[in-house]
C-alpha positions in Angstrom: -208.1 -46.1 -87.5 -206.1 -42.9 -87.7 -206.3 -41.8 -91.2 -204.0 -39.3 -93.0 -206.7 -36.7 -93.0 -207.4 -37.0 -89.4 -203.6 -37.0 -88.5 -203.2 -33.8 -90.5 -206.2 -32.3 -88.8 -204.8 -33.3 -85.3 -201.5 -31.6 -86.1 -202.8 -28.6 -87.9 -202.3 -26.2 -85.0 -198.7 -27.4 -84.5 -197.9 -27.2 -88.2 -199.0 -23.6 -88.3 -196.8 -22.8 -85.4 -193.9 -24.9 -86.5 -193.7 -23.3 -90.0 -194.0 -19.8 -88.8 -190.9 -17.7 -88.4 -189.4 -18.0 -84.9 -190.4 -15.0 -82.6 -187.2 -14.3 -80.8 -187.6 -12.7 -77.3 -185.6 -10.0 -75.9 -183.8 -12.6 -73.8 -182.7 -14.3 -76.9 -181.6 -11.2 -78.6 -179.6 -10.1 -75.6 -177.4 -13.2 -75.7 -174.0 -13.3 -77.2 -174.0 -14.1 -80.9 -172.7 -17.6 -80.6 -173.2 -18.6 -77.0 -176.0 -19.2 -74.4 -176.0 -19.6 -70.7 -175.4 -23.3 -70.1 -177.2 -23.3 -66.7 -180.3 -21.8 -68.5 -179.9 -24.4 -71.3 -180.0 -27.2 -69.0 -183.0 -26.3 -66.9 -185.7 -28.9 -67.0 -188.3 -28.5 -69.8 -191.8 -29.9 -70.3 -190.6 -33.4 -71.1 -187.9 -35.6 -69.6 -184.5 -35.2 -71.2 -183.3 -37.8 -73.7 -179.6 -38.1 -73.0 -176.7 -40.3 -73.3 -173.4 -40.4 -71.3 -172.1 -39.1 -68.0 -174.1 -36.0 -66.8 -170.8 -35.0 -65.2 -168.8 -35.1 -68.3 -166.5 -32.3 -69.1 -168.4 -31.4 -72.3 -172.2 -31.0 -72.6 -173.6 -31.1 -76.1 -177.2 -30.4 -76.8 -178.7 -31.1 -80.3 -182.0 -29.5 -81.5 -183.1 -31.6 -84.5 -186.1 -32.3 -86.8 -187.1 -35.8 -87.8 -187.7 -34.8 -91.4 -184.3 -32.9 -91.7 -182.1 -34.6 -94.1 -179.1 -32.7 -92.7 -180.0 -34.3 -89.2 -180.3 -37.6 -90.8 -176.9 -37.3 -92.4 -175.2 -36.2 -89.2 -176.8 -39.2 -87.3 -175.9 -41.7 -90.0 -172.2 -40.5 -90.6 -171.0 -38.6 -87.6 -173.1 -39.7 -84.5 -171.5 -43.2 -84.5 -168.1 -41.6 -83.9 -169.6 -39.2 -81.4 -171.1 -42.1 -79.4 -168.1 -44.4 -79.5 -165.2 -41.9 -79.0 -166.8 -39.3 -76.7 -170.2 -40.5 -75.1 -169.4 -44.0 -74.4 -166.0 -43.0 -73.0 -167.6 -40.5 -70.5 -166.2 -37.4 -72.2 -169.4 -36.0 -73.6 -172.9 -35.7 -72.1 -175.3 -35.7 -75.1 -178.8 -34.4 -75.0 -181.3 -34.6 -77.8 -184.2 -32.2 -78.0 -187.1 -32.0 -80.5 -187.4 -29.1 -82.9 -189.8 -30.4 -85.5 -190.1 -28.4 -88.6 -193.5 -29.9 -89.7 -196.3 -32.1 -88.5 -194.6 -35.3 -89.7 -191.5 -34.6 -87.9 -193.7 -34.1 -84.8 -195.2 -37.4 -85.3 -191.8 -39.1 -85.5 -190.9 -37.7 -82.2 -194.2 -38.7 -80.7 -193.6 -42.2 -81.7 -190.0 -42.1 -80.3 -191.3 -40.7 -77.0 -194.0 -43.3 -76.6 -192.1 -46.4 -77.9 -192.5 -49.4 -75.5 -189.4 -50.1 -73.5 -187.8 -46.6 -73.7 -186.5 -47.0 -77.2 -186.3 -43.3 -78.0 -182.8 -43.3 -79.6 -183.4 -46.6 -81.4 -186.6 -45.2 -83.0 -184.9 -41.9 -84.0 -182.1 -43.8 -85.6 -184.4 -46.1 -87.6 -186.6 -43.2 -88.8 -183.6 -41.4 -90.1 -182.3 -44.5 -91.8 -185.7 -44.9 -93.5 -186.5 -41.2 -94.0 -187.3 -41.3 -97.7 -189.7 -44.3 -97.1 -192.0 -42.3 -94.6 -191.3 -38.6 -94.9 -191.5 -38.4 -98.7 -194.5 -40.6 -99.6 -198.0 -39.9 -100.4 -199.2 -41.9 -97.3 -196.7 -41.2 -94.6 -199.1 -42.4 -91.8 -199.2 -45.9 -93.2 -195.5 -45.9 -93.7 -195.0 -44.8 -90.0 -197.5 -47.4 -88.9 -195.6 -50.2 -90.6 -192.2 -48.9 -89.3 -193.6 -48.6 -85.8 -194.4 -52.3 -85.5 -190.9 -53.3 -85.0 -190.9 -51.3 -81.8 -193.9 -52.9 -80.4 -196.7 -50.6 -81.6 -200.1 -52.2 -82.0 -202.7 -50.3 -84.2 -204.4 -49.0 -81.0 -201.3 -47.6 -79.4 -200.0 -46.1 -82.7 -203.3 -44.3 -83.1 -203.4 -43.2 -79.5 -199.9 -41.8 -79.7 -200.5 -39.8 -82.8 -203.7 -38.4 -81.3 -202.0 -37.4 -77.9 -202.5 -33.7 -77.9 -200.7 -33.3 -74.5 -197.5 -34.9 -75.9 -197.8 -32.8 -79.0 -198.2 -29.7 -76.9 -195.1 -30.6 -74.8 -192.9 -31.2 -78.0 -194.1 -27.9 -79.4 -193.1 -26.3 -76.1 -189.6 -27.7 -76.4 -189.3 -26.3 -79.9 -190.7 -22.9 -78.9 -188.3 -22.6 -76.1 -185.3 -23.6 -78.3 -186.4 -20.8 -80.7 -187.4 -18.1 -78.3 -184.7 -18.5 -75.6 -181.8 -20.0 -77.4 -182.2 -18.7 -80.9 -182.6 -21.9 -82.7 -183.9 -21.3 -86.2 -182.6 -24.3 -88.2 -181.7 -28.0 -87.8 -179.5 -29.4 -86.7 -178.3 -26.8 -84.2 -175.9 -27.8 -81.5 -174.8 -26.2 -78.3 -171.2 -27.4 -77.1 -170.6 -26.1 -73.6 -173.0 -23.3 -74.5 -171.4 -22.4 -77.9 -173.9 -22.6 -80.8 -172.9 -24.6 -83.8 -175.3 -24.6 -86.7 -175.4 -27.3 -89.3 -174.4 -31.0 -89.5 -170.7 -31.5 -88.6 -168.4 -34.1 -90.1 -166.4 -36.4 -87.8 -163.4 -34.2 -88.5 -165.4 -31.0 -87.7 -166.7 -32.7 -84.5 -163.3 -33.7 -83.3 -161.9 -30.2 -84.1 -164.8 -28.8 -81.8 -164.5 -31.3 -78.9 -160.9 -32.2 -78.6 -159.6 -28.6 -77.5 -162.3 -28.6 -74.9 -161.3 -31.9 -73.5 -157.7 -31.1 -73.5 -158.0 -27.8 -71.8 
């Protein structure tokens, strides 16, 4: 059984890296204050992209998020449904979600989303955000995550194996490190809309104000 102590030990290296101040490279510092190169942004990383919509859409929107971030949870509960219905499902926006865990528990949430049976990544993310207080702010988060994971087909053995998967943890950490070092991500959520950096959770109105001019142009 994966105990809370063993989980924290397994993720200790990640936690030390994740909680450290981002080390921005010269490449990141040389970028314009609020924009990044879209071609560089969309280069394949160490993990398959988790994306929704038409890859050829007029607008490409990349989100760096943390599973324990209440601002990220608020965006996904209040604004993301509008984004999906009005822009993603209509082929106007190609949306990419990338891991930027701020702590070991956030990494665990992403690991469970990545390994969920039947490719349920977005479903797991949505559920974990909806129940954030029940697992991220408890004395026994591993047990809480174990209970939530059952609805996605996790058995005790696969749950333990997922949270002990050092290769997956390293890959998630690499996604985070590239976001920080290359693209200047230092908080969550951070969005890139056709290369323009947008920090913080947007309301549906703020989202429309950002997307509509790009789609009309």
